[in-house]
TIMAR-497331 format. One line per 10 residues: number of its first residue (from 0); their letters; for each residue x, y, z of N, C-alpha, C. Coordinates in steps of 0.1 Angstrom, whole numbers. Layout:
N
NUM) A) X,Y,Z,X,Y,Z,X,Y,Z; ...
END
This chain:
296
0) MKKKVRKAVF) 472,-862,1987,478,-861,1973,472,-872,1964; 468,-867,1952,462,-876,1942,472,-887,1938; 467,-899,1938,476,-910,1933,477,-910,1918; 489,-914,1913,491,-915,1899,484,-927,1893; 480,-926,1881,474,-937,1873,485,-945,1868; 488,-957,1873,499,-965,1869,495,-978,1862; 483,-982,1864,479,-995,1858,467,-993,1848; 467,-1002,1839,456,-1002,1829,450,-1016,1827; 437,-1017,1826,430,-1030,1825,425,-1031,1811; 428,-1043,1805,424,-1046,1791,414,-1058,1791
10) PAAGLGTRFL) 401,-1056,1791,392,-1067,1790,393,-1074,1776; 397,-1087,1776,399,-1094,1763,393,-1108,1764; 382,-1110,1771,376,-1123,1773,364,-1125,1764; 360,-1115,1755,349,-1117,1747,351,-1128,1736; 339,-1132,1731,340,-1143,1721,343,-1139,1707; 341,-1126,1704,345,-1122,1690,335,-1127,1680; 323,-1128,1683,313,-1135,1674,311,-1127,1661; 314,-1114,1661,312,-1107,1648,322,-1110,1638; 333,-1117,1642,343,-1121,1632,344,-1136,1630; 334,-1143,1634,334,-1157,1630,333,-1159,1615
20) PATKAQPKEM) 339,-1169,1610,347,-1180,1616,362,-1177,1619; 366,-1165,1616,381,-1162,1618,384,-1163,1633; 375,-1160,1641,378,-1160,1656,374,-1173,1663; 371,-1184,1655,368,-1197,1661,380,-1202,1668; 392,-1200,1662,404,-1206,1668,414,-1196,1672; 411,-1183,1671,421,-1173,1675,413,-1161,1681; 418,-1154,1691,411,-1143,1697,410,-1132,1687; 399,-1125,1688,397,-1113,1679,407,-1102,1681; 412,-1102,1694,423,-1092,1697,436,-1094,1689; 437,-1107,1684,449,-1110,1677,448,-1109,1662
30) LPLVDKPIIQ) 436,-1104,1657,435,-1102,1643,444,-1091,1638; 452,-1093,1627,462,-1083,1623,456,-1071,1617; 461,-1059,1622,458,-1047,1615,471,-1043,1608; 472,-1045,1595,484,-1044,1587,493,-1056,1592; 503,-1053,1601,512,-1064,1605,513,-1065,1621; 504,-1059,1628,504,-1060,1642,490,-1064,1647; 488,-1072,1657,475,-1075,1662,468,-1063,1668; 455,-1063,1668,447,-1051,1673,452,-1047,1687; 453,-1057,1695,456,-1054,1709,469,-1047,1711; 479,-1050,1702,492,-1043,1704,491,-1028,1702
40) YVVEEAVQSG) 482,-1023,1693,481,-1009,1691,476,-1002,1704; 467,-1009,1711,461,-1003,1723,471,-1004,1735; 479,-1015,1735,489,-1016,1745,500,-1005,1743; 503,-1003,1731,513,-993,1728,508,-979,1732; 495,-976,1730,489,-964,1734,491,-962,1749; 488,-973,1757,490,-972,1771,504,-969,1775; 514,-976,1769,528,-974,1772,532,-959,1769; 528,-954,1757,531,-941,1753,524,-930,1762; 514,-934,1769,507,-925,1779,513,-925,1792; 523,-934,1795,529,-934,1808,525,-945,1817
50) IENIIIITGR) 516,-954,1813,512,-966,1821,524,-975,1824; 524,-980,1836,536,-989,1840,532,-1004,1840; 520,-1007,1843,516,-1021,1844,503,-1023,1837; 502,-1035,1830,489,-1038,1823,484,-1051,1828; 471,-1051,1830,463,-1063,1834,454,-1067,1823; 456,-1079,1817,447,-1083,1806,437,-1094,1812; 424,-1091,1810,414,-1101,1814,412,-1110,1803; 415,-1123,1804,414,-1133,1794,403,-1143,1797; 401,-1152,1787,391,-1162,1789,396,-1174,1781; 388,-1184,1780,391,-1196,1773,395,-1193,1759
60) GKNAIEDHFD) 405,-1200,1754,410,-1198,1740,418,-1185,1737; 422,-1179,1748,430,-1166,1746,445,-1167,1748; 450,-1180,1748,464,-1182,1751,473,-1174,1741; 468,-1172,1729,477,-1165,1719,480,-1151,1723; 472,-1145,1731,475,-1131,1736,487,-1132,1746; 487,-1142,1755,498,-1143,1764,511,-1146,1757; 510,-1155,1747,521,-1159,1739,527,-1147,1732; 519,-1138,1727,523,-1127,1719,532,-1117,1727; 528,-1115,1740,536,-1106,1748,546,-1112,1756; 548,-1126,1754,559,-1133,1761,571,-1134,1753
70) VSYELEKILE) 582,-1138,1759,594,-1140,1751,593,-1153,1743; 597,-1153,1730,597,-1165,1722,611,-1168,1718; 617,-1177,1727,631,-1180,1726,635,-1187,1713; 626,-1196,1709,628,-1204,1696,628,-1195,1684; 618,-1186,1683,617,-1177,1672,629,-1167,1672; 633,-1162,1684,644,-1152,1684,657,-1159,1680; 659,-1172,1684,671,-1179,1681,672,-1181,1665; 661,-1185,1659,661,-1187,1645,664,-1174,1637; 657,-1163,1641,660,-1150,1635,674,-1146,1636; 680,-1148,1648,694,-1145,1650,703,-1153,1641
80) ERGQLDLLSE) 700,-1166,1640,709,-1175,1632,708,-1171,1617; 696,-1166,1613,694,-1162,1599,699,-1148,1596; 703,-1141,1606,708,-1128,1604,697,-1118,1602; 684,-1121,1605,673,-1112,1603,671,-1103,1615; 681,-1094,1617,682,-1087,1629,671,-1076,1631; 666,-1071,1620,655,-1061,1620,642,-1068,1626; 639,-1080,1621,628,-1087,1626,630,-1091,1640; 642,-1095,1644,645,-1099,1658,642,-1087,1667; 646,-1075,1663,644,-1063,1671,629,-1061,1673; 621,-1063,1662,607,-1060,1663,600,-1070,1673
90) VRKVSDLIHV) 605,-1083,1672,599,-1093,1681,602,-1090,1695; 615,-1086,1698,619,-1083,1712,612,-1071,1717; 609,-1061,1708,602,-1049,1713,588,-1053,1719; 582,-1063,1713,568,-1067,1718,569,-1072,1732; 579,-1082,1735,580,-1088,1748,586,-1078,1758; 593,-1068,1754,599,-1058,1763,590,-1046,1765; 578,-1045,1759,570,-1033,1760,567,-1029,1774; 562,-1038,1782,556,-1034,1795,554,-1047,1803; 553,-1045,1816,550,-1057,1825,535,-1060,1823; 532,-1073,1820,518,-1077,1818,514,-1088,1828
100) SYVRQKEALG) 502,-1086,1834,496,-1097,1842,483,-1101,1836; 479,-1113,1840,467,-1119,1834,458,-1124,1844; 445,-1122,1842,434,-1127,1851,424,-1134,1842; 420,-1146,1846,410,-1154,1838,396,-1150,1842; 388,-1146,1833,373,-1145,1835,367,-1158,1830; 362,-1166,1839,357,-1179,1836,344,-1179,1828; 336,-1168,1830,323,-1167,1823,323,-1152,1817; 318,-1151,1805,317,-1138,1799,304,-1131,1804; 305,-1124,1816,294,-1118,1822,293,-1103,1821; 300,-1098,1811,299,-1084,1808,311,-1076,1812
110) LGHAILMARE) 312,-1064,1806,324,-1055,1808,326,-1052,1823; 315,-1049,1830,316,-1046,1844,322,-1057,1852; 318,-1069,1849,323,-1081,1856,338,-1083,1852; 341,-1081,1840,356,-1083,1836,365,-1073,1844; 360,-1061,1845,368,-1051,1853,369,-1055,1867; 358,-1060,1873,358,-1065,1887,368,-1076,1889; 371,-1084,1879,381,-1095,1880,395,-1089,1883; 398,-1077,1880,411,-1071,1881,413,-1064,1895; 403,-1065,1904,403,-1058,1916,415,-1060,1925; 419,-1073,1927,430,-1076,1935,444,-1070,1930
120) LVGEEPFAVL) 445,-1071,1917,458,-1066,1911,458,-1051,1910; 447,-1044,1909,447,-1030,1908,448,-1024,1922; 441,-1029,1932,442,-1024,1946,435,-1011,1947; 438,-1003,1957,431,-991,1960,437,-979,1953; 438,-979,1940,443,-967,1933,436,-965,1920; 436,-953,1914,429,-951,1902,436,-959,1891; 428,-963,1880,434,-971,1870,427,-967,1857; 433,-971,1846,427,-969,1832,421,-982,1827; 411,-981,1819,405,-992,1811,406,-989,1797; 411,-998,1789,412,-996,1774,405,-1008,1767
130) LGDDIIYSDK) 396,-1006,1758,390,-1016,1751,397,-1018,1737; 400,-1030,1734,408,-1033,1722,400,-1031,1709; 387,-1031,1710,379,-1028,1698,381,-1014,1692; 384,-1005,1701,386,-991,1697,400,-987,1695; 404,-985,1682,417,-981,1678,416,-966,1676; 424,-958,1682,424,-943,1681,437,-938,1676; 436,-932,1664,448,-926,1658,448,-911,1662; 459,-906,1668,460,-892,1672,474,-888,1674; 477,-875,1674,491,-870,1676,495,-873,1690; 486,-870,1700,489,-873,1714,479,-885,1717
140) PCLRQMLDVY) 485,-895,1723,476,-907,1726,464,-903,1734; 452,-909,1730,440,-906,1736,440,-907,1752; 446,-918,1757,447,-920,1771,456,-909,1777; 466,-904,1771,475,-894,1776,466,-881,1777; 458,-878,1767,449,-866,1768,440,-867,1780; 435,-879,1783,426,-881,1794,433,-879,1808; 446,-885,1808,454,-884,1820,457,-869,1823; 459,-861,1813,462,-847,1815,450,-840,1821; 438,-844,1816,425,-838,1822,424,-843,1836; 427,-855,1839,426,-861,1853,434,-853,1863
150) ESHPGSIIAI) 445,-847,1858,454,-839,1867,446,-828,1874; 437,-822,1866,430,-810,1872,415,-813,1875; 410,-825,1872,396,-828,1875,395,-841,1882; 396,-841,1895,395,-854,1902,381,-861,1900; 382,-873,1897,369,-881,1894,372,-890,1883; 362,-899,1880,364,-908,1869,362,-900,1856; 369,-904,1845,368,-898,1832,365,-908,1821; 356,-905,1813,352,-914,1802,354,-907,1788; 360,-914,1779,362,-908,1765,348,-908,1758; 345,-897,1751,332,-896,1744,335,-890,1730
160) QEVAREAIPN) 326,-893,1721,326,-887,1708,312,-885,1703; 310,-876,1694,297,-874,1688,295,-885,1678; 283,-891,1677,280,-902,1667,268,-898,1660; 266,-904,1648,254,-901,1640,242,-905,1647; 231,-898,1644,218,-901,1651,214,-916,1650; 216,-922,1638,211,-936,1636,220,-946,1644; 232,-941,1648,242,-950,1655,239,-950,1670; 231,-941,1675,230,-939,1690,226,-952,1697; 217,-961,1692,213,-973,1699,224,-983,1701; 236,-981,1694,247,-990,1696,257,-986,1707
170) YGIISGEPID) 254,-975,1714,264,-970,1723,258,-967,1737; 266,-966,1747,262,-959,1759,263,-944,1756; 253,-937,1761,252,-922,1758,252,-914,1771; 258,-903,1771,258,-895,1783,249,-883,1782; 244,-879,1793,238,-866,1795,248,-857,1803; 251,-846,1798,261,-838,1805,261,-823,1802; 268,-815,1810,269,-801,1808,284,-798,1805; 286,-790,1794,300,-786,1790,306,-777,1801; 319,-779,1803,326,-771,1813,339,-766,1806; 344,-755,1811,356,-749,1804,368,-758,1808
180) HNGHSDRLYQ) 376,-760,1798,389,-767,1800,399,-761,1790; 409,-754,1796,419,-748,1788,414,-739,1777; 403,-731,1781,397,-722,1772,387,-728,1762; 385,-741,1763,375,-748,1754,364,-753,1762; 352,-751,1757,340,-756,1764,333,-767,1756; 339,-772,1746,333,-783,1738,340,-796,1739; 349,-797,1748,357,-810,1750,354,-817,1763; 351,-810,1774,350,-816,1787,335,-814,1792; 329,-824,1797,316,-824,1802,315,-829,1816; 306,-823,1824,303,-829,1837,291,-838,1834
190) VKDLVEKPPI) 293,-851,1836,283,-861,1833,272,-861,1844; 260,-860,1839,248,-860,1848,241,-874,1848; 242,-881,1837,236,-895,1836,242,-902,1825; 241,-915,1825,245,-924,1814,234,-934,1811; 232,-936,1798,222,-946,1794,228,-956,1784; 226,-968,1787,231,-979,1778,222,-982,1766; 227,-979,1754,220,-982,1742,206,-978,1742; 203,-965,1743,189,-960,1743,183,-959,1729; 170,-960,1728,163,-957,1715,167,-943,1711; 167,-940,1699,170,-927,1694,162,-916,1700
200) DQAPSNLAII) 149,-918,1701,140,-908,1706,141,-906,1722; 148,-915,1728,150,-913,1743,164,-910,1747; 173,-908,1737,187,-905,1740,188,-891,1745; 196,-888,1756,198,-875,1761,207,-866,1752; 215,-873,1744,225,-865,1735,229,-875,1724; 239,-870,1716,246,-879,1707,260,-881,1711; 263,-879,1723,277,-881,1729,278,-895,1734; 286,-903,1726,287,-917,1729,300,-920,1737; 298,-930,1746,310,-935,1754,319,-944,1745; 331,-941,1745,341,-948,1737,350,-956,1747
210) GRYILEPEIF) 357,-966,1741,365,-975,1750,377,-971,1757; 377,-959,1764,388,-955,1772,382,-949,1785; 387,-953,1796,382,-948,1809,394,-946,1819; 392,-937,1827,400,-936,1840,390,-937,1851; 392,-947,1860,383,-950,1870,389,-949,1884; 381,-944,1893,385,-944,1907,383,-958,1913; 390,-962,1923,389,-976,1928,375,-978,1934; 367,-968,1938,354,-970,1943,345,-977,1933; 349,-978,1920,340,-985,1911,339,-1000,1914; 349,-1005,1921,349,-1019,1924,338,-1023,1933
220) NQLASTPTGA) 336,-1015,1944,325,-1017,1953,312,-1016,1946; 311,-1006,1937,299,-1003,1930,295,-1015,1920; 305,-1020,1913,303,-1031,1904,299,-1044,1912; 305,-1046,1923,303,-1058,1932,288,-1058,1936; 282,-1047,1938,268,-1046,1942,258,-1043,1931; 263,-1042,1918,255,-1039,1907,248,-1052,1902; 234,-1052,1901,227,-1063,1896,230,-1065,1881; 227,-1077,1876,229,-1079,1862,219,-1070,1854; 223,-1065,1843,215,-1057,1835,212,-1063,1821; 213,-1055,1811,210,-1060,1797,218,-1072,1794
230) GGEIQLTDGL) 211,-1082,1789,218,-1095,1785,223,-1103,1796; 218,-1101,1808,222,-1109,1820,236,-1106,1824; 242,-1094,1820,256,-1091,1823,256,-1079,1833; 268,-1078,1839,271,-1067,1848,276,-1056,1839; 269,-1045,1837,273,-1034,1828,281,-1023,1835; 292,-1019,1829,300,-1009,1835,292,-996,1836; 283,-993,1826,275,-981,1826,266,-981,1839; 261,-992,1843,253,-992,1855,261,-989,1867; 274,-995,1868,283,-991,1879,286,-977,1879; 288,-971,1868,291,-956,1867,279,-948,1872
240) RGLLRNGQSI) 267,-952,1869,255,-945,1873,255,-946,1889; 259,-957,1894,259,-959,1909,269,-949,1915; 280,-946,1909,290,-936,1914,283,-922,1914; 276,-919,1903,269,-906,1902,259,-905,1914; 251,-916,1916,241,-915,1927,248,-913,1940; 260,-918,1942,267,-916,1955,275,-903,1955; 272,-894,1946,278,-880,1946,292,-879,1941; 297,-889,1934,310,-888,1928,310,-882,1914; 320,-875,1911,321,-868,1898,326,-877,1887; 319,-876,1876,323,-883,1864,324,-872,1853
250) FGYRFEGKRY) 335,-872,1845,337,-863,1834,337,-871,1821; 331,-864,1811,332,-870,1797,342,-861,1789; 352,-867,1783,362,-859,1775,361,-863,1761; 358,-853,1752,357,-855,1738,371,-854,1732; 377,-865,1730,392,-866,1727,394,-861,1713; 407,-858,1711,412,-854,1697,418,-866,1690; 413,-869,1678,418,-881,1671,407,-887,1663; 411,-898,1656,401,-905,1648,400,-919,1654; 388,-923,1656,385,-936,1663,380,-946,1652; 385,-958,1653,381,-969,1644,375,-980,1652
260) DAGDKLGFLT) 363,-984,1648,356,-995,1655,362,-1008,1649; 373,-1014,1655,379,-1026,1649,371,-1038,1653; 360,-1037,1661,352,-1048,1664,341,-1050,1653; 340,-1041,1644,331,-1041,1633,338,-1044,1620; 333,-1052,1611,340,-1056,1599,344,-1045,1590; 334,-1036,1588,337,-1024,1580,347,-1015,1587; 345,-1013,1600,355,-1005,1607,369,-1011,1607; 370,-1024,1608,383,-1031,1607,389,-1029,1594; 381,-1030,1583,387,-1028,1569,391,-1014,1567; 383,-1004,1572,387,-990,1571,400,-987,1578
270) ATVEFALRRP) 401,-993,1590,414,-991,1598,426,-997,1590; 424,-1008,1585,435,-1015,1578,440,-1007,1566; 430,-1002,1558,434,-993,1547,441,-981,1551; 435,-974,1561,440,-961,1565,454,-962,1572; 455,-972,1580,468,-974,1587,479,-978,1577; 475,-986,1567,485,-989,1556,489,-977,1548; 479,-968,1545,482,-956,1537,492,-947,1545; 491,-947,1558,500,-938,1566,514,-944,1568; 516,-956,1564,529,-962,1566,539,-957,1555; 551,-952,1560,561,-948,1550,566,-959,1541
280) DLGESFRQYL) 566,-971,1546,571,-982,1537,560,-988,1528; 547,-985,1530,536,-991,1522,528,-981,1516; 527,-969,1522,517,-959,1518,516,-956,1503; 528,-952,1497,528,-947,1483,524,-959,1474; 529,-970,1475,526,-982,1467,512,-986,1468; 507,-986,1480,493,-990,1483,483,-980,1477; 487,-967,1478,479,-956,1473,477,-958,1457; 489,-961,1451,489,-963,1436,480,-975,1433; 481,-985,1440,473,-997,1438,458,-994,1439; 454,-986,1449,440,-983,1451,435,-974,1439
290) KNLRLD) 444,-965,1435,440,-956,1424,437,-964,1411; 445,-974,1409,444,-982,1396,435,-994,1397; 429,-995,1409,420,-1007,1411,408,-1007,1403; 406,-1018,1396,394,-1020,1388,389,-1034,1390; 377,-1035,1396,371,-1048,1399,361,-1052,1388; 363,-1064,1382,354,-1069,1372,341,-1073,1377
END
């Protein structure tokens, strides 16, 4: 019987250099998107998808993440005394979201190495990986869509999307064959190969790997024996290629929804504007402001 995906790993040990100096003293995962830190959106996606336990891979200077998901007795007491019960409820929702465990990655040795750090807490069961840089807005959470696919397609599953030709060198790219899924042959692919950040003229497709994965526990053995690749890091893409070589199935799923690259300044600004416009308490006023905006 196939094991249920109960746990999700969140690699959050990166340095956030693209947002310096803002990330000099705070984790990039804690940058606010409207009024919630980036990482909270992704944690909420995992919770809404049915995940029961979260493992966050942290590093030096990431204590703010642990504090955010912990109980803040002093803050709660002050809000209660002031009668700010709506804010108190919001604060308690964060600490009550889900059970969170933390593992320290002492050196930033790549995404593959970060995932390997979670091996003991994950154990011998399939698990999800969610990258905080990718915020996905969708009616059904992206991870839930992938878990539904996993029910009928045993094997690892990676989220993919079409990207512009000029953006191909920024992504891992798959080579794959479309397969029928619920009457659609343009959403699910049998992955034949994966290439990390290929030159445009050498890319097998424009289907890019996005920061959502469902991985079988065999990936841990593969990552443990994977040599360092680009940048002296252990690349998850190389580990996945090892699974393919060992005859294991990997599927690429072209998810439904809009993805924002919150690790990029323009992507972060775009997400901030569009998430604000969708808010019932902010949308109309903000829309009017944008319509009337005139910069000298």
